[in-house]
C-alpha angles and dihedrals in degrees: 000000000000119000125218115258116255114242117203127210090248089059093055093042094245124133121243112248097220132029095259120129121254116263122218118198106231096158093117094044108104093201089054091050093050089046091052091049093049088050089065094058108089101208091052090050092047091051091046095050095039100046102018096237111147116245101241099049088043091054094044090051089049092050091050093048089050092051093049092046090051090046091052096045099038101030130233096289094050091047094047090047092047092052091046093049109034103056095039089047090053092046091048093054090046089052093054088069095052131076096222108127094192094056090049088054093047095052094043089052091050092055091049090050090046093049097046089045092050091051093049090048093054091047094052097035093123093055095041089056089075096050104100100204097032098122097046087049092048089049090052092047093051093047089050088051099050100040106098098215093055094059086212095150091051093056097042094043094051099043107030118011094047089053092049093049093046091052096046101044111018105038124090113246088237095055094050109085 
């Protein structure tokens, strides 16, 4: 859905008939929506008016500061596991209320991938300790898996997780070499 651009009277060279201000339609602009939302939070408005710091950069800086603080207090493993668990858990509970079958499948697949990944991580913890960029890579992998538009869980589930589950649970011990 693409909306038509709003053309104001000043763009066409016409004079406004009354003294009202020009209105620009920013309802589809995500930055404008975020700015309006941040304008409803009193501490942010107070800091903006008192110190002259714009709302959006202030909020981004605060979010980065909170992430760094959590990373320092909990550690990289705890931070990555929290990101890989909290948002998907929220979306899974939200999905339970909906009737969208595709969304149910997406989040069920995510939890299967997350569980298998977590088990494999614990089994290979001694080796993963030596990988320098392991936790940033794991964070990117989990974000890739839970974002609906990347279809990460679909790819992972069909090509790797199903193979692992079939080999672990359905193969005879004699046939697995």
